[in-house]
C-alpha positions, -999 to 999 in steps of 0.1 A, spaced: 519 38 607 552 20 601 573 3 628 599 31 624 574 58 631 565 42 665 602 47 676 600 85 676 579 109 697 549 125 680 566 158 675 588 142 647 576 135 612 594 107 593 601 125 560 622 99 542 636 64 548 661 47 526 684 17 529 715 5 511 741 -21 518 734 -27 555 727 10 562 695 27 570 690 64 564 662 82 584 653 118 578 630 134 604 614 168 605 604 186 637 566 193 639 570 216 669 556 250 660 571 268 690 598 264 715 609 282 747 641 302 748 666 282 769 680 314 784 648 333 795 620 308 790 600 330 767 579 310 741 585 317 705 568 306 673 588 329 650 611 306 630 645 319 620 658 289 600 661 251 597 692 230 597 701 193 596 718 176 625 736 143 619 736 113 642 755 83 628 766 48 637 736 37 657 736 -1 654 702 -17 648 701 -55 642 733 -55 621 725 -23 602 742 11 606 716 38 612 721 73 600 697 97 616 692 131 601 668 153 622 659 186 606 655 211 635 644 247 637 660 279 650 637 305 666 639 342 674 637 352 711 616 384 711 620 392 748 639 425 749 657 417 781 672 384 768 708 383 756 700 353 733 683 365 701 683 332 682 681 297 696 677 261 685 646 242 696 652 217 725 638 182 728 631 163 760 651 133 768 632 100 767 
């Protein structure tokens, strides 16, 4: 276990870390296999797709941190829900 992996909750997997010229690049992958639809609350494990979010300019001891979490989109299969595809949500720390 690296020091960086202790900074993130257990539902994240540290896929790749690199550094160059006072910059740190962290690529995280969500390990959540399911998520609840934010509109109706129905749980779903049927994945639609993945995409990369980008969070930049997080200062860490003189380094610029570029955080790239890869998150999942799910299908909502509840017939009464207006939202058919949604992005997984993560709790605030």
